[in-house]
N, C-alpha and C positions, 0 to 999 in steps of 0.2 A: 782559486789558486792561492798558494802560500809560498813565501820566500823566507828562508832562514839563512843567515850568513854567520860564519865563525872565523876566528883567526886573529892573530896579533901582528902588529906592524913588522916586527923583527922575528916573528915566530917561523915555524917550518912552512906554513902555507895558509892561504885564505881559501875558504870553502863556502859554497852555496848549495842549498838543496831547494829545488823547485818542485812543489807538489801540485797536482791538478792539471798538468798539461795533457791534452788529448793525444791519442795515438796517431801516428803517421804525419807528425809535423816534421818537415825536412829541416835539419840543422846544418847550417853552413858555418863551420869554425873559422873560415877565413874572414868572413864578415865580422864576426866577434873579435877576431884579432885586429882588424882595422880600427874598431872602436877603442880597443885597449891601447893601441899605438897612439891614437889621437889623444886619449886621456893623459898620456905621458908627454904630450907635446905642448907647445905654446911658449911665448916669450915670458921669461921670468921664472921658469921652473928650476928646481934645485938639483944638487948632485945625485940624489937618490935615483933619479930617472936615468942616470948614466950607468948605474949598477944593474937595475932591474930591466929586463926586456919581457914584459908580461905576456904570458902565453897561457891560455885557458885549456885545460884538459877535461874531457868528459869521463867520469868514473862510472856512472850508472845511468840507466834509463834510456839509452840510445843504442840501437843496433842497425848497422848498415845505413847510417846517416839519418834514421828516422826515430822519433820517440816511440816508446812502447806503451805509454799510458801510465807507467810507474814513475816514482820520483826520479828526477834528473839531478845528478850531482856534478857540480863543476868545481875545479880546483886550479889555483894558481900557486905554484911553489915560489917561495921567496928566495932568490939567489943570495940576498944579503944575510940570510940565516947562518951561512958559513962563518961569517965574521962575528956572529953573536951567539953561537951555539953554546959556548962555555957559560953564558949567564942567562940564556933563554930556553935551555933544555927543559923538558918535562921531568927529567930525572934530576939527580944531584948536580948542582951547579958549582962553579968555582967561586968560593966566597970572596976571594980577593978581587976578582973581576966584577962580581955583583956589587961590591962596595964601590969600586971605581965608577961603575955605570949608574950607581944609584942617583936618583934625581930628587932633591929635597927643596931646591930653590924654585918653588912653584910659580908657574907662568900666569900672569894676568890674562884673562880672556880664554884660558884653556880649562879643561876638566880637572886639572891637577889637584888643586886644593880641596874642592868640594868632594872629589872622588876619594882622596885618601882618608878624609873624615868619614864619609859614608861607609866605605868598605874596610875601615880600620887597618889601613896600611901605613907603613913607614917609608915606603919607596913609591914615589909617584909614577915610576915606570910601570907598576902593576895597573895603573889607570890609563896612562897615555898610550900604551901599546894597543889598546882596544879603541880608545877615543880617536886615535889617529885617522886622518883622511885616507891612509893607505887602504882602509877597509873598502873604499869606494871602487877599487879595482875589481873586486869580485862582484860588486853590484852592477858595474858596467858589463861584465861578462854575462850575468844573468839577464840584464836589460837587453842584450843582444838576442837572447832567446825569445824574450817577450816581443821584441820588434819584429822578429820573423813570424811569430804567431799573428800579430796584427797586420803585417804586410800581406798575408794571404787573403785578408778581407779588404784590402785596398786602403788601409789606414797607415798614414805616413807621419813621421815626427821629424821636425827640424828646428833650427834655432840659430841664434847669433849673440854676440856680446853687444849690449847697448851702452854700457858705461864702465869706465875704469878710473877709479880714484878722481872723479869729477870731470873726466873727459867723456863727452857724450856723442854717440852716433844718433843723430836726430832724423835719419832718413826713414822713408816708408817703403817697405819692400814686399814683393810678392813671395809666395811660398817657394817658387822655383828659384828665386835669387839666393835663398838661404844657403845653398850648397857651397857658395863661394867662401863662406865664413870658415869652412874646414881647411881652407888652403892658406889662410893668413896667419900671422904670428900671434895676434891677440884674439882674433875671432870676430873683429868688426867688419862691416861691409863698406863703410865710407873710408876711402884711402887716407884722407887728411886726418880723420879722427884716429885711425889706426896708427899713423905716424906719431901723433901727439901722445897717444896712450903708451906707446913703446918708450918714448922719451920720459914720461912720468914714471914708468916702472924702473927704467934705468937709473933715474935719480933716486928712487926709493932704495934701490940696491946699494948705491954709492953711500947713502946715508945710514945704512944698516936698518932700514925700515921695510914695511910691507904695504901692499895695496890690495884693496877689495874692488868690487864692481857689481854690475847687474847683468843678467842674461835674460833673453826672451826665448821662450819655447813655444812652438806652434804645432798644432795637430790638424791634419787635413784628412777628410774621408770618414770621420766618425759620424754615423747616422744619428738622428735625434732619438731621445728617449732613454739614454743611458744615464744611470743615476736615478734618484727619486726624491721627491719632496716629503714622502710619507713619514720618514724618520730622519733625524739629523745625521745618523750614522751612514745613511745611504746617499747623502748629497755629494754629487760628483766634485764640485768645487772644493768642498771640505776635505774630501779624500785626497785630491791632488795637492792641496795646500799642506796637508799632513805629510804626504810623501816628500815634497820638496823641503819642508822644514826639517825632515829627518836627516838631510844631508849635512855633514859637518860644516860649520861656519855660516850656515844660512840664518839670517835674522829677519827676513821679511819676504812676503809673497804677495803678488798682485794677480788678479784675474781680470782680463779685459782692460777697461779704463782704470781699474785699480783705485788708488787713493784720490784720483781726480774726480770720482763720483761725489766726493764730499765738498767739492769746490764749485759746483754749478747747480743748475735747476733741472727738474725732471724733463722739461721739453728739450733740453740740450744733451741729455745723456741716454735716454731710452731709445732703443732701436725700433722704429715704427715698422709695422707689418703690412705687407702687400700680398696680393694673390693674382696669379694668372694661370691659364690652362696649361701653358708650357712649363712653368716653373713650380706651380703649386704655391704654397705659402713661402714667402721669402722676406728677407730684410736687406735693405740697401746698405746699412751700416752694421758694424759689429762691435759696438762699445761694450757689450756684455761679455765679450770674449768667448762666444759660442756656448755659454752656459746660462740658463735661466731657470730659477726655481730649483737649483740643484741638479738639473738635467741638461744633457747636451741638446742643442736645438738644431743641429745639422750644419752650423757654421764652423769656421775655423776656431779651434780652441786657442786662446792666447793667454800665456802665463809668463810672469816675470819673477825672478828670485834674486834677492840681494845678498851678497856674500861679504862678510866683514873681512877686514885685513887679517891675514894669518897671524895668530897670536905669538908665534915663535919668531922673535926679532933677533938679528945678529947683534945688534946693540940692545941688550936686554933691558926691560923696564924694571922699575923699582918694585921689590917684593919683600917677602920674609922667608927665611929658611924654616921649613915646616918643623924640623926637629929642634933646632936651637932657639927658634923664635926671634933670631936676630935679623936686622935689616940686611938685604942682599940684592944683587942684580940677578934677574931671572935667568934661568938656564937657557943656553942657546944650542938647541939640537939642530942637526942638519935639516934645512928646510927650504921652501920656495919663497920667492919674493912676491909672486903673484901667480895664482892658479886659476884665473878666471876662464881661460880657454878650456881647461880641464873640466871646470864646473859645467860648462854648456853640455859636454858629452855625458857627464854624470847625470845632469838634470833630465836629459833625454831618456836615459835608462830608467830613471825613477818614474817618470811620467808613463813610459811604456809598461812598467810593472803595474801601476795603478789601473791603467786602462785595460790591460789584459785581464786583470782581476774582475773589473766591472763588466767587461764583455762576457767573460766566462760565467758570471753569476746569472746574466740574463739569458744567454743562449744555451748553456750547458753543453752537452755533447761529449761522447766518449772518443770520437774520432774527428779528425779535421774535416772529413766529408760532411759530417753532421753539422759542424760549426759553420762552415761556409754556406751550406744550403740554407740554414736558418737565418744567417745574416742577409743573404740575398733576398729573402722574402720580406724583410722589413721595409717599410715605406721610406 
């Protein structure tokens, strides 16, 4: 499978093309809409979410609610384009408006400065429009399609927020308990931690600051043997890490026990193996996060991703004007204070994309009947 996205933050639309989907996959647009609404939710989100009400449309590849086997094209039209058409049109733009909207006071932590140098631009808007996390809306829509593909095989994805700006949810939760996270303001499962996190985000907003955090993503139902140790490019954990790191603002990824493996000894970190007639081979612990040697081992996959604080601060940081080279205060675009709740939804979508790709590589299949039959025969 292959996913390509296109579109700018304030452009006409965001578009995704998914290649490689089998025929006869039933597509439920309402479920995709639920994920899109969740992505726009959460305590600490900004004014842009009040303008947009993201709705995915299918342009190609689906008839009568089922995939045809041809590329599927998804589209989300940006309502805010109406307010930006004079300077974001593909045709002639209003020079006065373009000058007014031009961004030269490049923001620390953003793609602005490196981008304008690399692409020989004088306006960082030509960089930020694509670098913006607005792009994740269409990835969530595509992720909804991948989730439905995986769901037919009994593979489920869930998650929650583990930490916000130093406030930690230290609980241990079953997969079934993760659904509650979608109903809270921040995405945590511990009520006290949730309350403290909201207070921390509110304080950051008052101070013109932003907050980051950590999400945990779990996968249930993936059988063993997906991914491979034969080449580095086939390693499942490497591909999942790459997928998560491709999300805007992600600066760290852990699998299973993660960085804790470097703080202890082998006897305390490796999952010992047992066997019984009823269960076959099994492990009582899951510190490997369901992946050993670059392959799924049948256990729950456990991933964590760390999101840096959003680099657009209402009280801008010190910077330099790209054109004048003079010291300045970084530009303050309309932005969120904290988007950690949204990150959990986005991360689920990205994990679904990677897993669907890996499953498709191993099983093949031109139709969903072939895919499901082949998966059912795996041990």
